[in-house]
C-alpha distance (Angstrom), angle and dihedral (degrees) to the residues before:
residue distance angle dihedral
M1 . . .
P2 3.84 . .
T3 3.80 115.0 .
I4 3.81 118.2 -136.4
L5 3.80 127.0 -167.3
L6 3.81 110.6 -142.4
V7 3.81 113.6 -156.3
D8 3.80 118.6 -170.1
D9 3.80 133.9 125.7
E10 3.83 90.6 -137.5
V11 3.81 112.3 83.8
R12 3.79 90.3 -160.5
M13 3.81 91.5 59.5
L14 3.80 92.0 47.0
D15 3.79 90.3 52.5
L16 3.82 91.7 47.1
L17 3.81 92.6 51.2
E18 3.79 91.1 49.8
L19 3.81 89.4 48.5
Y20 3.82 89.0 55.1
L21 3.80 96.8 44.0
A22 3.80 108.4 35.9
P23 3.85 96.1 68.6
H24 3.81 88.6 55.9
G25 3.79 94.9 58.4
F26 3.81 100.5 -93.1
S27 3.79 120.8 136.4
C28 3.81 109.7 -143.7
M29 3.80 130.6 -152.2
K30 3.81 115.6 -170.4
C31 3.80 127.2 -146.5
E32 3.82 121.7 -177.2
D33 3.81 96.5 177.6
S34 3.79 116.6 71.3
T35 3.82 90.8 -157.7
E36 3.83 90.7 62.5
V37 3.81 98.5 57.2
E38 3.81 96.5 97.2
K39 3.80 91.0 51.0
Y40 3.81 90.5 53.1
L41 3.79 91.1 51.5
E42 3.80 93.9 46.1
K43 3.81 93.8 50.1
N44 3.81 96.8 39.6
P45 3.81 112.0 47.1
M46 3.82 89.4 169.2
I47 3.84 89.3 76.7
Q48 3.81 105.9 113.6
L49 3.81 102.0 178.3
V50 3.83 139.2 15.5
L51 3.82 122.8 -141.8
L52 3.79 101.8 -159.9
D53 3.80 127.8 -168.2
L54 3.80 114.7 -141.8
M55 3.80 105.2 -148.4
M56 3.81 108.8 57.1
P57 3.82 134.4 139.4
K58 3.82 121.1 -110.4
K59 3.84 92.8 21.2
D60 3.78 127.1 16.7
G61 3.79 122.5 -135.9
W62 3.80 94.2 -103.5
T63 3.81 91.6 58.3
V64 3.80 93.4 44.2
C65 3.81 90.6 48.2
Q66 3.82 91.8 53.5
E67 3.81 91.3 48.0
I68 3.81 92.1 49.9
R69 3.78 92.6 47.5
A70 3.81 91.5 51.2
K71 3.82 92.3 59.6
F72 3.80 110.0 18.7
K73 3.80 138.8 47.7
V74 3.80 94.8 -148.9
P75 3.85 114.1 129.3
I76 3.82 117.4 -110.1
I77 3.79 130.0 -151.8
M78 3.81 116.6 -171.1
L79 3.81 119.9 -142.7
T80 3.79 117.2 -162.0
A81 3.79 146.3 144.1
R82 3.82 89.3 -133.5
D83 3.79 108.1 98.2
Q84 3.81 101.9 166.6
T85 3.80 113.1 129.9
E86 3.80 92.9 -120.6
D87 3.83 90.6 55.0
V88 3.80 91.9 50.4
V89 3.80 90.9 48.6
K90 3.80 91.6 47.0
G91 3.80 90.8 50.7
L92 3.80 93.5 50.5
N93 3.79 91.7 44.9
S94 3.81 89.1 52.3
G95 3.80 88.4 63.0
A96 3.80 104.4 -90.0
D97 3.81 117.0 147.7
D98 3.80 93.4 -150.7
Y99 3.81 140.9 -0.1
I100 3.82 126.2 -142.3
T101 3.79 122.9 -171.6
K102 3.80 124.1 -144.7
P103 2.93 131.4 -84.1
F104 3.79 95.6 46.0
S105 3.78 133.4 163.3
E106 3.77 124.5 -113.2
E107 3.82 89.0 -120.0
E108 3.80 93.4 54.4
L109 3.80 92.5 47.4
L110 3.81 92.8 51.1
A111 3.80 92.9 45.2
R112 3.80 93.2 51.1
I113 3.81 93.0 46.7
Q114 3.79 91.7 50.5
A115 3.81 91.2 46.4
V116 3.82 92.5 51.8
L117 3.81 92.1 47.3
R118 3.80 90.7 50.2
R119 3.79 93.3 45.5
T120 3.79 94.9 48.9
G121 3.79 94.7 39.5
V122 3.80 90.7 -135.5
E123 3.79 93.3 134.7
K124 3.80 90.0 64.3
K125 3.78 95.8 56.4
G126 3.77 101.8 66.0
I127 3.76 151.0 4.7
S128 3.78 120.9 -131.1
Y129 3.78 130.4 -168.5
K130 3.78 116.2 -179.9
E131 3.83 101.4 -51.1
L132 3.81 95.1 -22.3
Y133 3.81 113.4 103.0
V134 3.80 127.7 -171.5
N135 3.81 120.6 -172.0
E136 3.80 111.4 -161.9
E137 3.80 93.9 -168.2
S138 3.81 96.4 54.8
R139 3.84 93.3 25.9
E140 3.80 91.0 -128.9
V141 3.80 127.6 152.9
I142 3.80 113.7 -161.4
Y143 3.80 130.9 178.6
V144 3.82 120.4 -174.1
G145 3.78 90.1 -20.0
E146 3.82 95.3 -49.8
S147 3.82 121.5 115.1
I148 3.82 118.4 -127.9
S149 3.80 117.3 -154.8
M150 3.82 115.3 -135.3
T151 3.78 135.8 170.7
K152 3.80 120.1 -115.6
T153 3.80 92.2 -100.3
E154 3.80 94.2 46.3
F155 3.80 90.2 49.4
E156 3.82 93.0 50.1
L157 3.80 92.1 48.6
L158 3.81 91.9 50.8
C159 3.82 91.7 48.8
L160 3.78 91.4 49.7
F161 3.80 92.7 54.4
L162 3.80 94.2 44.3
K163 3.82 90.8 51.8
H164 3.80 91.9 50.7
P165 3.82 107.9 38.9
N166 3.82 116.6 -171.8
R167 3.82 93.1 10.0
V168 3.79 114.9 128.7
F169 3.82 112.9 -132.7
P170 3.82 116.8 -161.4
R171 3.79 112.7 -141.5
E172 3.80 90.8 -112.6
D173 3.81 90.6 56.9
L174 3.79 91.5 49.7
V175 3.80 90.5 51.6
M176 3.81 90.8 51.5
L177 3.81 95.5 44.3
I178 3.81 97.1 45.7
W179 3.82 104.6 28.8
G180 3.82 101.9 23.7
Y181 3.79 137.6 -122.9
D182 3.80 99.4 -66.1
T183 3.78 98.9 50.6
E184 3.80 124.7 117.2
I185 3.81 91.5 -149.4
E186 3.82 114.0 134.9
G187 3.78 132.7 -148.1
R188 3.79 92.1 -100.0
T189 3.80 88.9 65.1
V190 3.81 89.6 55.4
D191 3.81 89.0 51.8
S192 3.79 90.6 51.4
H193 3.79 94.7 50.9
L194 3.80 93.5 46.4
R195 3.78 89.9 48.2
N196 3.82 87.0 57.7
V197 3.81 91.6 48.1
R198 3.79 90.3 51.8
E199 3.79 93.4 47.8
K200 3.79 94.3 49.1
L201 3.80 94.0 48.3
R202 3.80 91.8 43.6
S203 3.81 90.9 51.6
A204 3.80 89.2 52.4
G205 3.81 90.4 54.8
F206 3.80 98.4 -105.6
P207 3.86 112.6 141.8
I208 3.80 92.2 -121.6
E209 3.82 96.2 160.4
Q210 3.81 88.8 65.8
H211 3.77 92.4 56.4
L212 3.82 117.3 23.3
Q213 3.77 98.9 60.4
T214 3.79 134.5 177.1
V215 3.79 114.9 -126.8
W216 3.78 99.4 -153.0
G217 3.77 115.0 -123.6
V218 3.82 92.0 7.6
G219 3.80 118.0 51.2
Y220 3.79 138.1 -98.7
K221 3.79 142.5 -44.7
W222 3.81 140.2 -175.5
D223 3.80 107.1 -121.3
A224 3.81 107.7 -148.3
S225 3.81 96.4 174.7
């Protein structure tokens, strides 16, 4: 579930964007104050794209875009009612990856977001669920800005569940997928590792009991409802 930071001083627009995006599997964070954008990005490394309004008080979108680009690699799409060529060029030169003029359709917005994520390859770098972020390249687990240390096996189990929400995995399947065909690992070892995953996420404040669930007599699943 890609996480998008929505930046606009109008609450109504923030709510509308979330209404468009949430049903398509995007997790949205909303920022009304253009001076707070860097703090959001620093504390929430799971953010994979910024939708940035151009005309805002305190700091305009051009300035915010330049500041983001100086410190972060996150893709940026500008949203604005200004459609003059010079404004589009200025936005792109400020570091934006794309530029959408208002009013726009839900279909266009989704298509442009998906195109930017594909082009930048950001969607391949991590998995996010609510405020939990897992980066497969760096093997990091982060919740609300705090790093959670996990062993290789714990990390691989967590990734497997996050990639397959609501799928029930029998213990035997987990043994095969994580340890391989020729292992002598038993189901009790799976239970032990998942107990550690639960404890670590619980200690970090993540509501793990709501999501990593035991299916009695079968195995485990990640409940994403």
